[in-house]
VOGU-3710 file (C-alpha; in Angstrom, 3 decimals, decimal comma):
1> lsggeaqrvk> 138,700/213,601/-48,087  140,889/211,447/-50,266  144,216/212,815/-51,499  142,760/213,547/-54,951  139,717/215,347/-53,517  141,907/217,434/-51,197  144,101/218,402/-54,136  141,143/219,524/-56,259  139,743/221,599/-53,363  143,144/223,340/-53,097
11> larelgkrst> 143,100/223,964/-56,848  139,577/225,416/-56,613  140,771/227,755/-53,859  143,612/229,020/-56,036  141,285/229,465/-59,024  139,252/231,896/-56,936  142,246/234,214/-56,662  143,321/236,711/-59,284  145,876/235,272/-61,705  149,158/237,135/-62,165
21> grtiylldep> 149,845/235,612/-65,579  153,341/234,686/-64,377  152,400/231,979/-61,903  153,671/228,411/-62,043  151,222/225,763/-60,803  152,700/222,423/-59,657  150,239/219,508/-59,391  150,929/215,928/-58,316  148,666/213,418/-60,109  145,518/215,587/-60,153
31> ttglhfvdvk> 143,482/212,879/-61,955  143,530/210,649/-58,850  140,011/209,261/-58,412  138,585/210,947/-61,537  136,336/209,436/-64,184  136,909/210,204/-67,888  134,290/212,965/-67,863  135,876/214,567/-64,771  139,354/214,383/-66,341  137,915/216,255/-69,327
41> kllevlhglv> 136,668/219,048/-67,023  140,009/219,192/-65,179  141,933/219,555/-68,444  139,680/222,444/-69,481  140,603/224,213/-66,216  144,345/223,565/-66,605  144,421/224,745/-70,218  142,412/227,806/-69,148  145,144/228,682/-66,635  147,770/228,372/-69,391
51> dlgntvlvve> 145,702/230,580/-71,735  146,000/233,325/-69,101  149,803/233,200/-69,455  150,553/230,915/-66,505  152,645/227,752/-66,500  151,172/224,435/-65,336  153,530/221,571/-64,425  151,836/218,229/-63,783  153,344/214,968/-62,512  151,039/212,400/-64,071
61> hnldviktad> 150,613/208,850/-65,422  147,178/209,324/-66,986  147,479/209,021/-70,764  144,553/211,408/-71,357  146,518/214,175/-69,610  149,829/213,280/-71,262  148,393/213,222/-74,797  146,900/216,738/-74,394  150,034/218,325/-72,888  152,132/220,841/-74,833
71> wvidlgpegg> 155,394/219,376/-73,549  156,181/215,982/-72,001  159,293/215,193/-69,944  159,838/211,436/-69,528  162,146/210,246/-66,721  163,558/206,753/-66,393  164,143/204,473/-68,110  163,428/202,290/-65,054  162,660/202,884/-61,364  165,057/203,141/-58,419
81> agggrlvvag> 168,749/202,862/-59,284  167,840/202,289/-62,953  166,120/205,682/-63,209  166,939/209,294/-62,501  167,769/210,209/-66,119  165,937/212,282/-68,723  164,838/209,809/-71,420  163,110/212,210/-73,829  161,472/215,653/-73,794  159,142/217,201/-76,347
91> ppetvadhpg> 155,506/217,133/-77,509  153,641/213,814/-76,983  154,343/212,739/-80,598  158,102/213,080/-80,003  157,875/210,942/-76,854  155,816/208,315/-78,711  158,528/208,122/-81,397  161,290/207,389/-78,876  162,113/203,635/-78,815  163,454/203,619/-75,244
101> shtgralrkv> 160,489/205,334/-73,579  157,942/203,201/-71,691  155,582/206,200/-71,751  156,100/206,460/-75,529  154,989/202,854/-76,025  151,784/203,559/-74,081  151,160/206,822/-75,975  151,264/205,054/-79,355  147,965/203,390/-78,460  146,134/206,700/-77,974
111> lpgfadskpg> 147,792/209,078/-80,480  146,642/209,076/-84,125  149,147/208,208/-86,818  150,821/205,318/-84,988  150,415/201,605/-85,802  149,338/200,826/-82,226  146,548/203,426/-82,238  144,031/201,375/-84,214  140,858/200,356/-82,337  141,840/198,127/-79,465
121> akslrdaaaa> 140,569/194,820/-80,775  143,772/193,067/-79,754  143,664/194,372/-76,190  140,014/193,342/-75,952  140,847/189,833/-77,167  143,704/189,604/-74,662  141,461/190,805/-71,837  138,706/188,392/-72,804  141,174/185,505/-72,929  142,400/186,384/-69,449
131> rhtapapfda> 138,916/186,382/-67,971  138,024/183,649/-65,573  136,859/180,476/-67,336  138,154/177,735/-65,013  135,622/176,100/-62,683  135,618/177,654/-59,223  136,363/175,427/-56,187  133,036/176,438/-54,622  129,477/176,717/-55,847  129,531/179,778/-58,094
141> srpivvrgas> 125,845/179,560/-58,981  124,778/181,543/-55,917  125,698/185,212/-56,457  126,043/187,964/-53,873  122,630/189,650/-53,871  122,055/193,213/-52,611  118,527/194,627/-52,426  117,515/198,197/-51,558  120,954/199,726/-50,928  120,445/203,360/-49,845
151> qhnlqnvdie> 123,738/204,235/-48,178  124,671/207,897/-48,762  123,396/208,861/-52,238  122,504/205,338/-53,455  118,970/205,329/-54,863  117,546/202,026/-53,575  120,019/200,009/-55,692  119,519/196,299/-56,462  122,520/194,350/-57,728  123,746/190,765/-58,181
161> lprhqmsvfc> 127,506/190,170/-58,121  128,793/186,895/-59,629  130,946/184,958/-57,188  134,606/184,145/-57,971  134,834/186,837/-60,645  136,447/190,280/-60,906  133,741/192,951/-60,914  134,569/196,629/-61,465  132,464/199,581/-60,275  133,000/202,669/-62,472
171> gpsgsgkssl> 131,339/206,003/-63,040  131,814/209,725/-62,337  133,304/210,840/-59,020  130,612/210,949/-56,338  128,202/208,664/-58,210  128,011/206,078/-55,393  130,672/203,505/-56,324  132,486/203,542/-52,973  129,173/203,791/-51,093  128,164/200,395/-52,472
181> amdtlyaegq> 131,598/198,739/-52,486  133,101/199,948/-49,200  130,217/201,260/-47,125  127,716/198,499/-47,994  129,368/195,274/-49,210  132,535/195,435/-47,099  130,827/196,983/-44,066  128,081/194,337/-43,984  130,509/191,457/-44,555  132,800/192,685/-41,781
191> rryveslsay> 129,888/193,382/-39,420  128,455/189,883/-39,856  131,858/188,279/-39,290  132,392/190,235/-36,046  128,865/189,364/-34,887  129,668/185,662/-35,253  132,360/185,993/-32,571  131,745/185,743/-28,842  130,733/188,795/-26,837  134,146/188,724/-25,138
201> arqflgqmpk> 136,003/188,853/-28,475  133,705/191,556/-29,910  134,652/194,040/-27,187  138,202/194,173/-28,586  137,115/194,712/-32,209  135,621/197,843/-33,699  132,196/196,876/-35,011  131,033/198,730/-38,129  127,530/200,242/-38,168  124,850/198,458/-40,163
211> prvehvsgls> 124,570/200,006/-43,643  121,253/201,244/-45,023  120,251/198,197/-47,049  117,151/196,000/-47,066  118,727/192,634/-47,813  122,170/191,130/-48,516  122,690/187,410/-49,154  125,591/185,217/-50,287  128,195/187,360/-48,495  131,655/186,001/-47,727
221> paiaieqktv> 134,094/187,287/-45,077  135,232/190,644/-46,481  138,693/192,233/-46,645  139,106/195,849/-47,780  142,353/196,972/-49,381  142,067/200,743/-49,239  144,305/203,675/-50,107  145,510/204,439/-46,639  148,928/204,395/-45,070  149,362/201,113/-43,200
231> gntprstvgt> 151,692/202,549/-40,538  152,045/206,137/-39,350  155,204/205,766/-37,291  158,782/205,992/-38,621  159,382/202,530/-37,099  156,999/201,015/-39,628  158,806/200,057/-42,855  158,026/198,065/-45,991  159,991/195,182/-44,464  158,124/195,129/-41,152
241> vteiydylri> 154,636/195,558/-42,675  155,143/192,688/-45,129  156,888/190,600/-42,399  159,847/190,043/-44,749  162,130/191,736/-42,222  161,038/189,252/-39,526  162,138/186,325/-41,700  165,423/188,061/-42,509  166,086/188,553/-38,786  165,811/184,804/-38,217
251> lfarlgqayc> 167,898/184,123/-41,324  170,747/186,370/-40,139  170,585/185,010/-36,583  170,874/181,403/-37,804  173,180/181,622/-40,830  174,835/185,041/-40,534  178,613/185,319/-40,078  179,466/187,707/-37,241  182,108/190,358/-37,938  183,918/192,770/-35,656
261> pqcvlpietq> 182,400/196,242/-36,234  185,795/197,946/-35,795  188,178/195,573/-37,549  185,708/194,066/-40,073  187,176/190,599/-39,389  185,130/187,399/-38,941  184,370/186,431/-35,350  184,952/182,739/-34,735  185,107/180,356/-31,795  187,802/177,682/-31,834
271> ttdqvvakll> 188,597/174,554/-29,810  192,067/173,673/-28,559  192,377/170,902/-31,187  191,502/173,383/-33,969  194,169/175,815/-32,752  196,793/173,032/-32,644  195,820/171,842/-36,142  196,166/175,382/-37,545  199,624/175,797/-36,035  200,858/172,412/-37,255
281> arqaqtrlll> 199,584/173,227/-40,773  202,196/175,976/-41,107  205,334/175,556/-43,184  207,926/173,168/-41,699  210,764/174,691/-39,669  208,687/177,798/-38,863  209,735/179,012/-35,419  206,930/180,184/-33,145  206,540/181,810/-29,733  203,427/180,647/-27,843
291> lapqevevgd> 202,277/183,610/-25,745  199,644/183,939/-22,996  198,376/187,561/-22,744  198,022/189,052/-19,260  195,837/191,961/-18,153  197,637/194,489/-15,938  195,637/197,536/-14,908  197,227/200,958/-15,334  198,951/201,910/-12,077  199,345/198,335/-10,742
301> sytklwdrlg> 202,800/197,064/-9,830  204,485/194,592/-12,225  206,777/193,170/-9,534  204,144/190,842/-8,072  203,415/189,421/-11,546  207,116/188,754/-12,213  207,501/187,029/-8,810  204,429/184,844/-9,429  205,593/183,811/-12,906  209,092/182,961/-11,583
311> aqgyrrvrid> 207,558/180,796/-8,855  205,531/178,937/-11,514  208,698/178,160/-13,505  208,394/180,626/-16,389  211,590/182,279/-17,614  210,555/184,884/-20,223  207,939/187,584/-20,822  207,211/189,670/-23,906  206,403/193,336/-23,251  205,228/195,640/-26,089
321> gttytlddvp> 206,676/193,267/-28,694  210,096/192,682/-27,048  211,119/189,512/-25,145  212,929/189,777/-21,783  214,026/187,257/-19,176  212,376/187,756/-15,805  215,791/188,707/-14,346  216,365/191,482/-16,929  212,935/193,140/-17,136  213,488/196,930/-17,275
331> efdrrsrhqv> 211,433/199,471/-15,344  208,225/200,537/-17,072  205,985/203,555/-16,626  203,066/202,217/-14,610  200,869/205,121/-15,705  200,817/203,828/-19,313  199,193/200,665/-20,600  201,566/197,941/-21,796  200,975/194,673/-23,653  202,290/191,890/-21,415
341> eivvdrvtvg> 202,532/188,239/-22,581  204,022/185,152/-20,956  206,336/183,165/-23,241  204,907/179,694/-22,567  207,016/177,829/-25,129  209,310/178,287/-28,127  208,524/175,657/-30,746  209,433/174,761/-34,330  206,817/173,357/-36,709  207,774/169,895/-37,974
351> sgtrkrfads> 210,098/168,977/-35,116  208,922/167,356/-31,933  205,605/165,716/-31,330  202,015/166,891/-31,522  201,714/166,215/-27,772  204,150/169,045/-26,916  202,226/171,443/-29,154  198,925/170,441/-27,590  200,199/170,697/-24,024  201,782/174,113/-24,615
361> veqaldlgrg> 198,744/175,495/-26,402  196,418/174,243/-23,662  198,668/175,730/-21,006  198,835/179,094/-22,796  195,040/179,218/-23,265  194,618/178,454/-19,569  197,014/181,222/-18,518  195,495/183,673/-21,024  191,926/182,901/-19,885  190,941/181,517/-23,288
371> wlrvaevred> 193,308/183,698/-25,337  196,522/182,684/-27,122  198,851/184,824/-29,222  201,387/183,235/-31,576  204,401/185,242/-32,787  206,292/183,975/-35,848  210,061/184,436/-35,521  211,555/186,361/-38,471  215,324/186,820/-38,391  215,187/189,528/-41,088
381> rpetdwpves> 212,954/191,841/-39,024  213,114/193,451/-35,590  211,071/191,567/-33,026  208,478/194,312/-32,760  207,599/193,700/-36,455  207,158/189,915/-36,165  203,692/188,838/-37,399  201,389/187,924/-34,517  198,124/185,948/-34,757  195,487/185,680/-32,028
391> fslhracqnc> 193,397/182,626/-31,144  190,483/182,459/-28,728  188,080/179,951/-27,249  185,498/182,751/-26,931  183,373/184,624/-29,508  185,810/187,456/-29,917  187,703/189,458/-32,525  191,121/187,916/-33,119  192,582/191,368/-33,780  191,256/193,778/-31,146
401> gqsfedltpn> 190,082/191,192/-28,596  186,528/192,538/-28,225  184,119/189,825/-27,033  180,637/189,316/-28,484  177,554/187,496/-27,268  175,532/184,984/-29,268  172,861/186,866/-31,239  169,198/185,899/-31,395  166,518/187,234/-33,808  165,535/189,857/-31,196
411> hfsfnsalgw> 169,016/191,367/-31,449  168,250/192,221/-35,091  165,012/194,071/-34,247  165,136/197,877/-34,186  161,816/197,895/-32,313  163,350/196,136/-29,295  165,760/197,542/-26,721  167,797/194,360/-27,222  168,577/195,240/-30,827  168,174/198,937/-31,463
421> cstceglgtq> 170,991/201,468/-31,736  171,334/203,151/-28,351  171,838/206,592/-29,931  168,707/206,817/-32,132  166,723/204,033/-30,379  165,889/202,321/-33,654  164,710/205,362/-35,640  167,836/205,486/-37,812  167,791/209,307/-37,921  168,741/212,281/-35,775
431> qgtdltalvg> 169,000/216,060/-36,074  172,190/217,213/-37,748  173,762/218,978/-40,722  172,438/217,768/-44,050  175,171/215,731/-45,747  174,104/216,907/-49,207  175,682/220,277/-48,382  179,017/218,601/-47,601  179,133/215,654/-50,006  178,807/216,906/-53,560
441> dprkslgega> 178,267/213,580/-55,314  178,000/210,437/-53,165  178,601/208,301/-56,259  182,186/209,603/-56,406  185,023/208,280/-54,255  187,002/210,438/-51,824  189,915/210,399/-54,245  187,628/211,780/-56,974  186,486/214,720/-54,830  183,226/213,392/-53,362
451> vaawpdprsn> 183,415/215,803/-50,393  182,522/219,274/-51,676  183,835/220,883/-48,467  187,383/219,661/-49,258  189,776/220,760/-52,000  189,859/218,416/-54,985  192,769/216,017/-54,273  193,333/215,572/-58,030  194,144/219,248/-58,564  195,583/220,057/-55,130
461> plfgrilngi> 198,755/217,967/-54,537  199,163/219,104/-50,924  195,643/218,015/-49,974  196,183/214,797/-51,946  199,152/214,008/-49,659  197,082/214,807/-46,560  194,258/212,558/-47,770  196,703/209,705/-48,424  198,062/210,125/-44,893  194,557/209,921/-43,404
471> skasnlpldv> 193,857/206,879/-45,592  196,953/205,005/-44,382  196,367/205,876/-40,740  192,707/204,791/-40,655  192,522/202,264/-43,547  190,131/204,680/-45,299  189,611/203,553/-48,943  189,959/206,377/-51,462  188,645/204,447/-54,492  185,220/203,377/-53,145
481> pfdrldarhk> 182,124/205,578/-53,829  181,147/207,546/-50,717  177,671/206,013/-50,543  179,236/202,521/-50,423  181,717/203,220/-47,618  181,314/201,202/-44,429  179,780/202,941/-41,424  183,172/203,135/-39,653  184,795/204,785/-42,696  181,996/207,367/-42,988
491> rtvlfgcgdr> 182,381/208,026/-39,284  186,099/208,684/-39,842  185,288/211,262/-42,542  182,636/212,982/-40,435  184,198/212,784/-36,953  187,902/212,404/-37,639  190,636/210,282/-36,057  190,518/211,721/-32,548  193,779/212,989/-31,024  195,978/210,675/-33,078
501> widveareda> 198,800/212,332/-35,024  198,908/211,416/-38,713  202,147/211,373/-40,700  202,014/213,088/-44,096  204,814/211,822/-46,308  207,224/214,062/-48,225  206,661/214,065/-51,966  208,218/215,826/-54,955  205,933/217,276/-57,611  207,064/215,877/-60,985
511> etksaggafr> 205,824/218,926/-62,919  206,961/221,818/-60,736  209,997/219,933/-59,314  209,066/221,379/-55,930  209,448/219,136/-52,908  206,892/218,972/-50,120  208,373/218,151/-46,759  206,952/215,603/-44,344  204,776/216,862/-41,503  202,145/215,666/-39,013
521> iqykglypal> 198,492/216,635/-38,631  195,458/215,837/-36,521  192,255/215,244/-38,510  189,245/216,310/-36,433  186,498/215,518/-38,985  183,900/217,515/-40,950  181,299/217,947/-38,213  183,691/219,150/-35,451  185,249/221,584/-37,965  181,813/222,993/-38,837
531> edlgrlsyaf> 180,973/223,329/-35,151  184,179/225,305/-34,532  183,470/227,546/-37,555  179,933/228,177/-36,305  181,315/229,387/-32,962  183,835/231,686/-34,660  181,472/233,270/-37,219  177,855/234,305/-36,602  177,228/234,605/-40,358  178,478/231,066/-40,901
541> aqrlstqvge> 176,319/229,824/-38,029  173,273/231,399/-39,731  174,132/229,627/-43,004  174,503/226,332/-41,138  171,081/226,720/-39,494  169,417/226,389/-42,926  171,220/223,071/-43,467  170,125/221,499/-40,171  167,544/218,748/-40,529  166,946/215,052/-40,178
551> vpclscqgsr> 170,052/213,058/-41,115  171,007/209,366/-40,808  172,090/208,429/-37,276  175,831/208,956/-37,019  176,328/205,940/-34,738  174,541/203,269/-36,797  174,618/205,101/-40,193  170,883/204,513/-40,609  170,907/200,735/-39,976  168,875/201,299/-36,728
561> lrsdaaavrf> 170,693/198,333/-35,117  173,356/197,910/-32,440  176,865/197,674/-33,823  177,455/193,900/-33,517  174,092/193,004/-35,124  174,606/195,561/-37,911  178,010/193,982/-38,736  176,667/190,429/-39,251  176,849/189,288/-42,882  174,874/186,720/-44,846
571> adrtlqelce> 176,133/185,943/-48,359  178,655/188,759/-47,810  175,970/191,415/-47,219  174,824/193,074/-44,006  171,142/193,356/-43,121  171,257/197,101/-43,825  172,782/196,574/-47,277  170,076/194,027/-48,084  167,275/196,332/-46,882  168,578/199,275/-48,930
581> lplgeclefl> 168,589/197,346/-52,211  165,583/197,954/-54,526  163,196/195,019/-54,184  163,870/193,848/-57,753  167,645/193,656/-57,172  167,195/192,183/-53,692  164,987/189,403/-55,077  167,555/188,524/-57,772  170,341/188,487/-55,188  168,454/186,160/-52,815
591> kkiklkanek> 167,459/183,804/-55,638  171,125/183,361/-56,600  172,132/182,215/-53,104  172,963/178,499/-53,015  172,608/176,987/-49,544  174,594/173,962/-48,422  172,743/170,829/-47,369  172,993/171,571/-43,638  172,029/175,233/-44,229  168,913/174,177/-46,149
601> kvagdllrev> 167,720/172,243/-43,114  168,179/175,325/-40,941  166,889/178,095/-43,210  165,659/176,700/-46,538  162,018/177,464/-45,726  162,941/180,961/-44,520  164,637/181,866/-47,782  161,730/180,478/-49,832  159,237/182,531/-47,798  161,276/185,722/-48,207
611> tgrmgflvdv> 161,681/185,324/-51,978  158,008/184,387/-52,348  156,722/187,497/-50,538  159,239/189,722/-52,277  158,180/188,267/-55,633  154,553/189,325/-55,003  155,698/192,923/-54,284  157,680/192,991/-57,540  154,682/191,542/-59,409  152,480/194,505/-58,439
621> glqyltlsrt> 155,027/197,051/-59,732  156,856/197,925/-56,487  160,303/196,727/-57,586  161,767/200,208/-57,006  160,944/200,322/-53,253  163,362/199,156/-50,548  162,645/197,193/-47,383  163,968/200,111/-45,309  161,497/202,624/-46,832  159,295/204,008/-44,039
631> mptlsggesq> 155,531/203,668/-44,483  154,612/207,342/-43,868  156,625/208,267/-46,996  154,565/205,980/-49,264  151,608/207,138/-51,320  148,148/205,653/-50,766  148,457/203,614/-53,976  151,801/202,116/-52,921  150,448/201,190/-49,482  147,442/199,570/-51,138
641> rirlagqvgr> 149,580/197,481/-53,485  151,739/196,328/-50,560  148,611/195,041/-48,829  147,425/193,461/-52,093  150,734/191,606/-52,454  150,377/190,382/-48,871  146,896/189,012/-49,550  148,041/187,177/-52,694  150,864/185,629/-50,655  148,491/184,388/-47,940
651> sltgvlyvld> 146,476/182,361/-50,501  143,103/182,696/-48,749  140,055/181,189/-50,478  136,364/182,106/-50,416  136,919/185,743/-49,424  135,332/188,950/-50,760  138,122/191,445/-51,582  137,152/195,100/-52,053  139,818/197,386/-53,564  139,666/201,156/-54,030
661> eptiglhprd> 141,496/202,307/-57,201  144,624/200,124/-56,998  146,124/201,684/-60,182  146,659/205,100/-58,544  150,271/206,206/-59,039  150,989/203,298/-61,374  152,566/203,840/-64,790  150,700/202,222/-67,729  153,662/199,866/-68,171  152,951/198,254/-64,784
671> nsrllkalrq> 149,175/197,840/-65,182  149,612/194,339/-66,595  151,530/193,294/-63,463  148,744/194,570/-61,230  146,079/192,796/-63,296  148,066/189,572/-63,048  148,025/189,836/-59,231  144,281/190,568/-59,200  143,615/187,539/-61,418  145,712/185,390/-59,100
681> lrdlgntvvl> 143,557/186,563/-56,211  140,403/185,725/-58,165  141,644/182,349/-59,409  142,316/181,228/-55,827  138,525/181,108/-55,464  137,819/184,651/-54,227  135,392/187,355/-55,332  137,154/190,608/-56,270  135,340/193,960/-56,395  137,232/197,031/-57,653
691> vehdrevlda> 136,388/200,719/-57,716  138,389/201,859/-60,739  138,626/204,356/-63,624  141,612/202,999/-65,565  140,724/201,970/-69,121  142,941/198,860/-69,129  141,407/197,559/-65,877  137,896/198,208/-67,179  138,660/196,189/-70,332  140,027/193,307/-68,225
701> adrlydfgpg> 136,988/193,056/-65,899  134,726/190,015/-65,891  131,782/192,356/-65,273  131,331/196,146/-65,246  128,817/198,156/-63,211  128,547/201,788/-64,327  127,148/204,223/-61,744  125,580/207,567/-62,537  124,311/209,336/-64,411  125,818/212,222/-62,413
711> agrfggnivg> 127,382/212,862/-59,008  125,856/213,404/-55,581  122,054/213,534/-55,638  122,154/213,166/-59,427  123,892/209,779/-59,119  123,352/206,657/-57,046  121,909/204,509/-59,843  123,404/201,741/-61,960  123,063/202,990/-65,535  124,880/200,137/-67,236
721> qgtprevrsq> 126,143/196,639/-66,434  127,548/193,608/-68,197  130,827/192,584/-69,793  133,013/195,453/-71,113  131,814/194,676/-74,660  128,151/194,893/-73,567  128,660/198,144/-71,628  130,275/199,776/-74,699  126,992/199,495/-76,608  124,705/200,753/-73,804
731> eqsltgkfls> 123,480/204,287/-74,526  122,811/205,217/-70,885  126,350/204,344/-69,772  128,698/207,327/-69,659  131,675/204,999/-69,216  130,523/202,943/-72,208  130,598/206,049/-74,404  134,255/206,693/-73,541  135,224/203,019/-73,885  133,610/202,783/-77,324
741> greqisiptt> 135,063/206,071/-78,541  131,691/207,815/-78,965  132,897/210,281/-76,344  136,573/211,074/-75,947  139,071/213,557/-74,608  140,203/215,262/-77,770  143,813/215,895/-78,666  144,629/219,574/-79,390  144,968/220,246/-83,110  147,827/222,695/-82,430
751> rrmrpdalak> 150,204/222,629/-79,502  151,872/225,603/-77,884  155,310/224,046/-78,495  156,603/222,552/-81,753  158,594/219,279/-81,857  161,747/221,095/-83,060  161,517/223,805/-80,371  164,741/222,685/-78,669  166,747/222,303/-81,856  165,716/225,758/-83,141
761> neippgggwl> 166,004/227,455/-79,713  162,366/228,449/-79,984  161,160/230,821/-77,264  158,122/229,355/-75,384  154,892/231,392/-75,064  155,885/232,472/-71,540  159,034/234,182/-72,789  161,632/231,590/-71,828  162,475/228,404/-69,949  162,581/227,583/-66,250
771> evvgaalhnl> 165,596/225,311/-65,740  167,080/223,209/-62,939  170,648/222,189/-63,764  172,495/219,286/-62,147  169,735/217,856/-59,904  171,215/214,978/-57,890  168,693/214,103/-55,152  168,075/210,406/-54,399  168,412/208,538/-57,721  168,621/211,633/-59,961
781> rdahlriplg> 171,803/211,596/-62,020  172,843/215,162/-62,782  169,384/215,773/-64,317  168,762/218,926/-66,366  165,071/219,887/-66,262  163,836/222,485/-68,808  160,223/223,658/-68,493  158,780/225,867/-71,262  156,944/228,726/-69,546  153,388/229,471/-70,618
791> tltcvtgvsg> 152,584/225,820/-71,434  150,989/222,733/-69,911  153,987/220,502/-69,215  153,657/216,915/-68,022  156,473/215,114/-66,175  156,003/211,363/-66,436  157,910/208,098/-66,149  157,649/204,724/-64,449  157,148/204,557/-60,680  160,379/205,363/-58,840
801> sgksslvedt> 162,044/207,073/-61,801  162,635/210,321/-59,867  159,610/212,479/-60,803  158,750/213,544/-57,249  162,428/213,985/-56,343  162,912/216,310/-59,321  159,668/218,306/-59,305  158,487/218,373/-55,674  161,683/217,972/-53,649  164,015/219,998/-55,896
811> laravarrlh> 162,241/222,393/-58,294  159,236/223,310/-56,115  161,331/223,894/-52,986  164,028/225,825/-54,851  161,480/228,167/-56,515  159,470/228,585/-53,278  162,631/229,440/-51,378  163,769/231,980/-53,977  160,367/233,671/-54,433  158,707/233,318/-51,041
821> garenpgkfr> 161,587/232,619/-48,609  160,379/229,088/-47,759  162,574/227,286/-45,213  162,389/223,778/-46,682  165,738/222,719/-48,117  165,577/221,727/-51,807  167,426/218,693/-53,125  170,965/219,208/-54,382  171,300/221,033/-57,713  173,883/223,303/-59,320
831> elkgiervnk> 171,857/226,166/-60,813  168,318/227,537/-61,155  167,719/229,539/-64,358  164,768/231,605/-65,608  163,361/232,331/-62,152  163,125/236,065/-63,024  160,249/235,241/-65,413  158,113/233,792/-62,601  156,686/235,798/-59,690  154,620/233,177/-57,875
841> viivdqqplg> 154,561/229,416/-57,336  151,489/227,464/-56,202  152,086/223,873/-55,085  148,881/221,823/-55,183  149,661/218,481/-53,508  147,548/215,682/-52,040  148,212/216,392/-48,359  145,076/216,577/-46,126  143,456/220,009/-45,844  143,263/219,980/-42,052
851> ttpasnpaty> 143,448/217,679/-39,073  140,396/218,920/-37,140  136,738/217,919/-37,662  135,905/221,634/-37,976  137,891/221,879/-41,216  135,844/221,407/-44,382  136,002/222,519/-48,034  133,848/225,593/-47,318  136,131/226,927/-44,565  139,295/226,064/-46,525
861> tgvfelirel> 138,272/227,793/-49,751  136,824/230,835/-47,944  133,286/230,290/-49,237  131,972/229,940/-45,679  133,040/233,500/-44,817  130,939/234,859/-47,683  127,970/232,697/-46,635  128,201/233,964/-43,029  128,442/237,544/-44,240  125,380/237,041/-46,469
871> yarlp> 123,299/235,618/-43,602  124,437/238,422/-41,308  123,105/241,031/-43,788  119,668/239,401/-44,119  116,832/241,454/-42,499
//
């Protein structure tokens, strides 16, 4: 079953149970796959539930549902980072009046009393103008001819499809649209293509069975773009499926600037001449010590090293920042590690010749095995505080000395052992304590109290001093939002500073005149502290167990990559930062990058390919997704539009494309973008066949085929065909009646809630409001959701605006946990109000009913038990 069918079977099962009158039903896009006449029946059922005293909350884009709702909550105004806010709430007329609501603009076309609600002559003219009129690159006179199609419930259907046009199959659910489009046209086109291959090649391809049809001619190679998840593994992401990530890997390997993961300093290789030039560029009369670092293992004797250096003619060594002559070197503890450097030469910039500089530098690099340290003599400081700069002939960090290998594109792949993080093996997640319980608001900085488990440093002076001490000791920024901290800084917060002692400075409070003395602490980190508390208190351990779940990998912070690859930057952004940007922002960022002439030769084509593919994804309304979004978390409609964008980008010609309801999950605002992509596909010289119910798509079709008149054995015939204007006037066409306005889904004359209900504190029919205060999951920004009980409430908004995060991941889980003890953790929120007025929650989602072939609607709804009992009682 499709997601929509599974959802309606679940709803039918719940309808068979006795209503309590205080139940809240939560439905996610229940009109998926429904024709106008089926939407009308569904609305009758939903309003019937409300008439019994229940509350129905629907997440929906369908304007027929929104216009009949008692209360509409519009989220937005945009998707992704631009959403997460409540734009407007009230009856549909209130939403339509709001100038900043995208849903309101769409509602004006269907609600009476608005200027946009006049008969859609303008939209028809626009659709007609957009229809295909340019000559096709191939012979369009020969249509695709189907004779005697009898697959499933098709009643010996004959049809001619014009080539290089956009044809739409419409009609009630179960009337045979998909049977002709997917199971006949696509199946036969695919089967014939596979048959044209050699027997050896065919054994590797799944061959589709021959459909029940007498004759098909004029077929092209067929590609189906269905509503199914492209990848089922967490390794499959939007970036990998669209191949954008593969291009970015090459881009970062060729043009990326490597950085040290610990020190966040650029990693560079230098020649001897470059080192000499840098030293000579310093201010004249600057005195320098040229030092060659030496490795001495802990426990080894230093005497042999001093004897060898004396034999080679060297007079001085520098140990832990202090210079000694070889005759006066004091005794050192061999059990501790010491920094030992040979003083190769003492030089002054501007005096002497370049030859002496070059010879000394070369000698020091030779003694230091490719490493040179230069100390600048400062008479006003002790020698241990003299500034020291490192130079290396290797790819290494100039600060900590860590060496790095040259990276290839495979090192940026989280699906390869060469590139993945060794802790999570490229998954980017692991089991751990949910950070939302510890970090109150990731948009706040540490100095603003982002960590809810800590005292607020602004109101607690003592903790403020401790936090400043930790910041100075570990270079932890206190003014950067928590969600923008580098991986190493987040690791410091979560896992502490090890066994290092941190100095907390003395400070006098200006208001209380009380002085706080200096002291030292060890900061162990949030996670170790929680672990210790869990061992000390059983009750606390029980509370922690409810917060355990899948969290970002603590080693790679969700980047999935090894540390050196994750630290590489291109245009001052890491690959993880780029992949976590919404596609719309990422596209703008990449378009602004100006490559130098030599960089264009290396990666100009790569950047063009990335921006081109990303542009197609934005064009089909997916600008709110990120490249790091895993495919199993996408809806069927989103997966379908990703595949559609990929096909437009490949620019194939002479292909038959079959699409199954591409507008599912799409807000009316984004329909025009989708239609633009479909027209592009058609104008390349392809034939496009859609199974669709959306009114705007039907108006934009080159040709409509209406199936019916009913569903199942009452359908399977074509009851109307022609242009949208012709179908409107055909009496037998059920779709034509709705398009022309002869049949329509009526708007209630009175609504259960008045427009001024909020202003007058009106009590809803159910006796009050169900409220979620301060929701902050994903892109939600302290959202306050108020649902009037005893009404049909519709939550809407553009794709990615936070509807599912608010309703399914926060409200539904919070209510289910409170009423039924569910174990799923809800998203972060401050307070749940009005729950005492509800005694049951029923969540009707689009998840499959069962995973076994034995599971069917009869067994799921319980009807089969009654049938078996009836047959058992027969004589």
